[in-house]
C-alpha positions in Angstrom: 18.5 -21.3 -6.1 20.6 -22.3 -3.0 21.3 -26.0 -2.9 20.9 -27.6 0.5 23.8 -30.0 0.9 24.2 -32.4 3.8 26.9 -30.2 5.4 24.8 -27.1 5.0 21.8 -29.0 6.5 23.9 -30.1 9.4 25.1 -26.5 9.9 21.6 -25.2 9.8 20.4 -27.8 12.3 23.2 -26.9 14.8 22.4 -23.2 14.3 18.7 -23.8 15.0 19.6 -25.8 18.1 22.1 -23.1 19.2 19.7 -20.2 18.7 17.6 -20.9 21.8 20.7 -21.5 23.9 22.2 -18.2 22.7 18.9 -16.3 23.4 18.7 -17.9 26.9 22.4 -17.1 27.6 21.9 -13.4 26.5 18.7 -13.2 28.6 20.5 -14.8 31.6 23.4 -12.4 31.3 21.1 -9.3 31.4 18.9 -10.9 34.1 21.9 -11.6 36.3 23.3 -8.2 35.7 20.0 -6.4 36.5 19.2 -8.7 39.5 22.7 -8.1 40.9 22.5 -4.3 40.4 19.0 -4.2 42.0 20.3 -6.4 44.9 23.3 -4.2 45.4 21.2 -1.0 45.3 18.6 -2.5 47.7 21.3 -3.7 50.1 23.1 -0.3 50.2 19.9 1.8 50.5 18.8 -0.4 53.4 22.2 -0.3 55.1 22.4 3.5 54.7 18.9 4.0 56.0 19.4 1.7 59.0 22.8 3.2 59.9 21.5 6.7 59.6 18.6 5.8 61.8 20.9 4.5 64.5 23.6 7.2 64.3 21.4 10.3 63.5 17.7 9.8 64.0 17.9 8.1 67.4 20.3 10.7 69.0 18.2 13.6 67.5 15.0 12.1 69.0 16.7 11.8 72.4 17.9 15.4 72.2 14.5 16.7 71.3 12.9 14.8 74.2 15.5 16.3 76.5 14.9 19.8 75.3 11.2 19.3 75.5 11.5 18.3 79.2 13.8 21.1 80.1 11.7 23.8 78.4 8.7 22.9 80.4 10.4 23.0 83.8 12.9 25.9 83.6 11.6 29.3 84.7 13.4 32.7 84.7 14.3 32.5 88.4 15.7 29.0 87.9 18.2 30.4 85.3 19.1 33.3 87.6 19.7 31.1 90.6 21.6 28.5 88.5 24.0 31.2 87.2 24.4 32.8 90.6 26.4 31.0 93.4 23.1 29.9 95.0 22.5 26.2 95.1 19.3 25.2 93.3 17.6 22.1 92.0 18.9 23.0 88.5 22.5 22.7 89.9 21.8 19.0 90.4 19.7 18.4 87.2 22.1 19.9 84.6 25.2 18.0 85.7 23.2 14.7 85.9 21.9 15.2 82.3 25.4 15.7 81.0 26.9 12.8 82.9 24.0 10.5 81.9 24.2 11.3 78.2 27.6 10.5 76.7 26.7 12.3 73.5 26.6 15.6 75.5 30.1 17.1 76.0 29.0 20.2 77.9 26.0 22.4 78.6 25.7 26.2 78.7 22.8 28.0 80.3 22.4 31.7 79.7 19.9 34.4 80.5 18.6 37.1 78.3 21.4 39.4 79.5 24.2 37.1 78.3 25.0 35.9 81.8 25.9 32.2 81.6 27.2 29.2 83.3 28.9 26.2 81.8 29.1 22.6 82.9 31.7 21.1 83.2 33.1 24.5 84.1 36.0 26.0 82.1 37.3 29.5 81.6 36.3 31.6 78.6 37.6 35.1 77.9 35.3 37.9 76.7 32.6 35.3 76.0 29.2 36.4 74.9 26.7 33.6 74.3 24.4 35.6 72.0 27.4 36.2 69.6 28.1 32.5 69.1 27.1 30.6 65.9 24.8 28.3 67.8 22.8 31.1 69.3 19.6 31.4 67.3 18.1 34.9 68.0 15.0 34.3 65.9 14.2 31.0 67.5 10.6 30.3 68.3 9.4 28.5 71.4 10.3 24.8 71.6 12.4 25.2 68.4 15.7 23.2 68.5 18.5 24.6 66.5 21.6 22.7 65.3 24.6 24.8 64.4 27.0 24.3 61.5 30.6 23.3 62.5 32.3 26.2 64.1 35.6 27.0 65.9 35.1 26.4 69.6 35.9 29.2 72.1 37.6 26.7 74.4 41.3 27.1 74.9 43.6 24.3 73.6 47.1 23.3 74.4 48.3 24.4 71.0 47.6 27.9 69.7 47.7 26.6 66.1 45.2 23.9 66.7 41.6 25.1 66.5 39.0 22.7 67.8 35.8 22.5 65.9 32.4 21.8 67.5 28.7 21.6 66.8 26.2 22.7 69.3 22.4 22.3 69.7 20.5 25.0 71.4 17.0 26.1 72.3 15.7 29.5 73.4 13.7 29.4 76.7 10.5 31.3 77.3 8.3 31.8 80.4 4.6 31.1 80.7 3.9 34.5 79.1 6.1 33.6 76.1 8.7 36.1 77.1 12.3 35.2 76.2 14.2 34.4 79.4 17.4 32.7 78.1 19.0 29.9 76.2 20.3 26.4 76.9 22.9 24.9 74.6 24.7 21.5 74.5 28.1 20.8 72.8 27.8 17.4 71.1 30.4 14.7 71.6 30.7 13.2 68.2 33.3 10.7 69.4 30.6 9.3 71.7 28.0 9.5 69.0 30.3 7.5 66.8 30.3 4.6 69.2 27.4 3.1 67.2 29.7 2.7 64.3 32.2 0.6 66.2 32.1 -2.9 64.8 29.8 -1.8 62.0 30.4 -4.0 58.9 29.7 -2.1 55.7 28.6 -4.3 52.8 31.1 -4.8 49.9 34.0 -3.4 52.0 32.5 0.1 51.9 32.7 3.0 54.3 30.0 4.8 56.3 30.4 8.3 57.7 28.3 11.3 58.5 29.2 14.8 57.3 28.0 18.3 57.9 27.0 20.6 54.9 30.5 22.1 54.9 31.9 18.7 54.2 33.4 18.1 57.7 33.2 14.5 58.8 31.4 14.5 62.1 30.8 10.8 62.7 33.1 7.9 61.7 34.2 4.5 62.9 37.7 6.1 62.9 37.2 8.8 65.5 40.5 10.5 64.3 38.6 11.6 61.2 36.1 13.7 63.1 36.5 17.4 62.2 39.9 16.5 60.7 38.8 15.1 57.3 36.2 16.2 54.8 34.2 14.4 52.2 34.5 15.6 48.5 32.6 18.8 47.8 30.9 17.0 44.9 29.3 14.6 47.4 27.5 17.5 49.2 26.3 19.0 45.9 25.1 15.7 44.7 23.0 15.1 47.8 20.0 17.1 46.6 17.2 14.7 47.7 16.4 13.1 51.0 17.9 9.8 49.8 19.7 8.6 46.6 23.0 7.6 45.1 25.5 8.7 42.6 28.8 7.7 41.0 32.0 9.6 41.9 34.1 9.0 38.8 37.0 11.1 40.2 37.4 9.1 43.4 36.1 5.9 41.8 33.2 5.5 44.3 29.6 4.6 44.3 28.0 6.7 47.0 24.6 6.2 48.7 23.3 8.9 50.9 20.5 10.0 53.3 20.2 13.7 54.0 18.6 15.5 56.9 17.5 19.1 57.7 18.1 20.6 61.1 20.6 19.2 61.6 21.9 19.6 58.1 23.8 16.4 58.1 24.2 13.7 55.4 25.0 10.0 56.0 27.2 8.6 53.2 28.0 5.0 52.4 30.6 4.7 49.7 31.8 1.6 47.9 34.8 1.4 45.5 33.7 1.0 41.9 36.2 -1.9 41.6 34.3 -3.7 44.3 31.1 -3.2 42.4 32.7 -4.5 39.2 34.1 -7.5 41.1 30.6 -8.2 42.3 29.2 -8.2 38.8 32.0 -10.3 37.5 31.6 -12.8 40.2 27.9 -13.1 39.4 28.8 -14.1 35.9 31.1 -16.9 36.8 28.4 -19.6 37.2 26.9 -18.5 33.9 30.2 -18.6 32.1 30.8 -22.2 33.4 27.3 -23.3 32.3 27.9 -21.7 28.8 31.2 -23.4 28.4 29.7 -26.8 29.5 26.9 -26.4 27.1 29.2 -25.4 24.2 31.3 -28.5 24.9 28.1 -30.7 24.9 27.0 -29.0 21.6 30.4 -29.7 20.1 30.2 -33.4 21.1 26.6 -33.5 19.7 27.8 -32.0 16.4 30.5 -34.6 16.0 27.9 -37.4 16.7 25.4 -35.8 14.3 28.0 -35.5 11.6 28.9 -39.2 12.1 25.3 -40.5 11.9 23.7 -37.9 9.6 24.7 -39.5 6.3 23.6 -42.9 7.6 20.3 -41.5 8.6 19.9 -39.8 5.2 20.7 -43.1 3.4 18.1 -45.0 5.5 15.4 -42.4 5.0 16.3 -42.1 1.3 15.8 -45.8 0.8 12.6 -45.9 2.7 11.2 -43.0 0.6 12.5 -44.0 -2.9 13.1 -47.7 -2.6 14.7 -49.0 -5.8 13.2 -46.1 -7.9 15.7 -43.5 -6.8 19.0 -45.2 -7.3 19.8 -42.7 -10.1 19.6 -39.8 -7.5 22.6 -38.9 -5.3 22.3 -40.2 -1.8 22.6 -36.9 0.0 20.2 -34.2 1.3 19.6 -32.8 -2.1 18.7 -36.3 -3.4 16.5 -36.8 -0.5 14.7 -33.5 -1.2 14.3 -34.5 -4.9 12.8 -37.9 -3.9 10.4 -36.2 -1.5 9.3 -33.8 -4.1 8.7 -36.6 -6.6 6.7 -38.6 -4.1 4.8 -35.5 -3.0 3.9 -34.8 -6.6 2.7 -38.4 -7.1 0.7 -38.1 -3.9 -0.9 -34.8 -5.0 -1.9 -36.5 -8.3 -3.4 -39.4 -6.4 -5.3 -37.1 -4.1 -6.5 -35.0 -7.0 -7.6 -38.1 -8.9 -9.5 -39.4 -5.8 -11.3 -36.2 -5.1 -12.0 -34.9 -8.6 -14.0 -36.5 -11.4 -11.7 -36.8 -14.4 -14.5 -36.2 -16.9 -16.4 -33.3 -15.5 -13.7 -31.8 -13.3 -16.1 -31.5 -10.4 -15.9 -33.3 -7.0 -15.9 -37.1 -7.0 -18.3 -39.3 -5.1 -15.5 -40.0 -2.6 -15.1 -36.3 -2.0 -18.9 -35.9 -1.7 -19.0 -38.6 1.0 -16.2 -37.0 3.0 -17.6 -33.4 2.8 -21.2 -34.4 3.5 -20.2 -36.7 6.4 -18.2 -33.8 8.0 -21.3 -31.6 7.8 -23.5 -34.2 9.4 -20.9 -34.8 12.2 -20.6 -31.1 12.9 -24.4 -30.6 12.9 -24.0 -28.0 10.1 -27.4 -27.6 8.3 -27.4 -28.1 4.6 -29.6 -28.9 1.6 -28.7 -31.8 -0.7 -29.8 -31.6 -4.4 -29.7 -34.9 -6.4 -29.8 -34.3 -10.1 -30.3 -36.9 -12.9 -30.2 -36.1 -16.6 -33.4 -37.0 -18.3 -33.3 -39.7 -21.0 -29.5 -39.8 -20.8 -29.3 -43.4 -22.1 -31.3 -42.4 -25.2 -28.7 -39.6 -25.8 -25.9 -42.1 -25.6 -27.7 -44.5 -27.9 -28.7 -41.9 -30.4 -25.7 -39.5 -30.5 -23.0 -41.7 -29.0 -21.0 -41.8 -25.8 -18.7 -38.9 -26.7 -21.7 -36.7 -27.0 -23.0 -38.0 -23.7 -19.7 -37.2 -22.1 -19.8 -33.7 -23.7 -23.3 -33.2 -22.3 -22.2 -34.2 -18.8 -19.3 -31.8 -19.0 -21.4 -28.8 -20.0 -24.1 -29.5 -17.5 -21.5 -29.7 -14.8 -19.8 -26.5 -16.1 -23.2 -24.6 -16.0 -23.8 -25.9 -12.5 -20.4 -24.6 -11.3 -21.3 -21.2 -12.8 -24.7 -21.1 -11.1 -23.3 -22.2 -7.7 -20.7 -19.5 -8.0 -18.0 -21.3 -6.0 -20.1 -20.8 -2.8 -21.6 -24.3 -2.8 -20.2 -27.6 -3.9 -21.1 -29.9 -6.8 -20.1 -33.6 -7.3 -20.6 -36.4 -9.7 -22.5 -39.1 -7.9 -22.4 -41.7 -10.6 -23.2 -42.1 -14.3 -25.5 -39.3 -15.2 -26.3 -38.4 -11.6 -24.9 -35.2 -10.0 -25.3 -34.0 -6.4 -24.9 -30.5 -5.0 -24.5 -29.3 -1.3 -25.9 -25.9 -0.3 -24.9 -24.5 3.1 -26.1 -21.3 4.9 -29.2 -20.7 2.7 -32.9 -21.4 2.9 -34.7 -24.1 0.9 -36.3 -21.4 -1.3 -32.8 -20.0 -2.1 -31.5 -23.4 -2.9 -34.5 -24.1 -5.1 -34.0 -20.9 -7.1 -30.3 -21.7 -7.7 -31.1 -25.2 -8.9 -34.1 -24.0 -11.0 -31.8 -21.4 -12.7 -29.4 -24.2 -13.5 -32.2 -26.4 -14.8 -33.6 -23.6 -17.0 -30.2 -22.7 -18.5 -29.6 -26.4 -19.4 -33.0 -26.8 -20.9 -32.5 -23.7 -23.1 -29.1 -24.7 -24.2 -28.6 -25.1 -28.0 -26.5 -28.1 -28.9 -24.6 -28.7 -32.1 -26.4 -32.1 -32.5 -29.6 -31.7 -34.4 -32.8 -32.2 -32.3 -30.7 -32.7 -29.1 -32.5 -31.5 -26.0 -31.0 -31.9 -22.6 -33.0 -31.5 -19.3 -32.6 -32.8 -15.8 -34.8 -33.7 -12.9 -33.9 -32.8 -9.3 -34.9 -33.9 -5.8 -33.9 -31.8 -2.8 -33.6 -33.0 0.8 -32.6 -31.1 3.9 -30.5 -32.2 6.9 -31.6 -31.9 10.5 -33.8 -33.7 12.9 -30.9 -36.1 13.6 -30.9 -37.5 10.1 -27.9 -39.6 9.1 -26.2 -39.2 5.8 -27.8 -42.3 4.3 -31.2 -41.0 5.4 -30.6 -37.6 3.7 -29.4 -39.3 0.5 -32.5 -41.6 0.5 -34.8 -38.6 1.0 -33.2 -36.8 -1.9 -33.4 -39.9 -4.1 -37.1 -40.3 -3.2 -37.7 -36.6 -4.2 -35.8 -37.2 -7.5 -38.1 -40.2 -8.2 -41.1 -37.9 -7.6 -39.7 -35.4 -10.0 -39.3 -38.1 -12.7 -42.9 -39.3 -12.1 -44.1 -35.7 -12.4 -43.0 -35.5 -16.0 -39.2 -34.8 -15.7 -37.5 -31.4 -16.2 -38.6 -30.3 -12.8 -37.6 -30.0 -9.1 -39.3 -31.8 -6.2 -40.5 -30.8 -3.7 -41.9 -27.7 -5.4 -42.0 -24.3 -3.7 -45.1 -23.8 -1.6 
């Protein structure tokens, strides 16, 4: 068996004290981590959503409203007159729309014969609108179509430099739903990127908008527009309308919001090292708290070690007094002293609650049990038993025989009560039994079986016959314990007066 020494007891005490602290520290670690991760995700999702709303959704909404207005007011003759040298109202409207909307770089209006006019005007060679990538031949009425990035037909200063562009167009129909032409706007992504100027991305991140071919079309650095691309893996990862992923190759955590028509994706990227720094910074306070607590525990351990032996000595003397000087003054000796005192206490309790002769409950135990039943209003029956002519048995056969008779009557009673009910020695030749949870008739039958067995018992002493009389009383009606005992005693008296070897009151 493992001996519990003072040092081991001190170590166990400190371990028990440290255990909750360690559990709380582990819980706090994971709580801070999860809370920081959730806050990071929530912040980045919210930023990406708000930025995409300002940079993509708002311009798209304005463009759709613009197309809706134009489609309802342009007729076939308006297109013909606008393309021709004739001055019409459309010649004033189209330039004003382009000049008033900085996100529109130019506008091209064409008829169903590929005749066209561009504002601001510039020369195009062998230009056919219906062959351009932005021209949607299968477009339905009021359907706005956004092109993928394509090489613009505009001439540049350098033959090697090809300028990319994205156009938005809509086919025009007359009142009879006959196709009459097309109107297309080249978008100025430099102007559309103005919303990003001064935009502060959380955690030193970067926000940009890309087309499905990976081309950057909006960025706070306008030099990146159509000159840089996002990694191809970003486009393939953007499968849902919104989400995030880790780019282990480029060491980025990327949040995105994707759109259809236009097929653009808003990306917000944060360096993984910035994310790791965020997590590490969130642990700093916890680390300081843990270190402070460990220091306090260390000081407490030193103090406990200094006073633990003194405390054991004091407790040891209070428990053992002068009787335990032969035991060592340590935790093991303290445990031995406690065990010895506990054994003595058990013997005292056993002696107080058990009758030494009959091994049934003592009168003190009876008073405690019966009083608890009265206080808890638990109904019970009290049977008071007195051995008939017991004094004569003692005088004739001697006190050892009388004691033997008491023992065997008690033993028979225990057998008949079956451990369900309680039996006590009330005093001298008197016994009492408490019956709970049964009727008076059931109680009567048990006691009568006990009485009959005792009366039929064959004793070794010649001509010895043992019988007992019993009086039964019931609790209830607000009776006190003294009143119940008095009632049982009165019934016992009636049984004695009725000739002994009987139970009173009899069954009806």
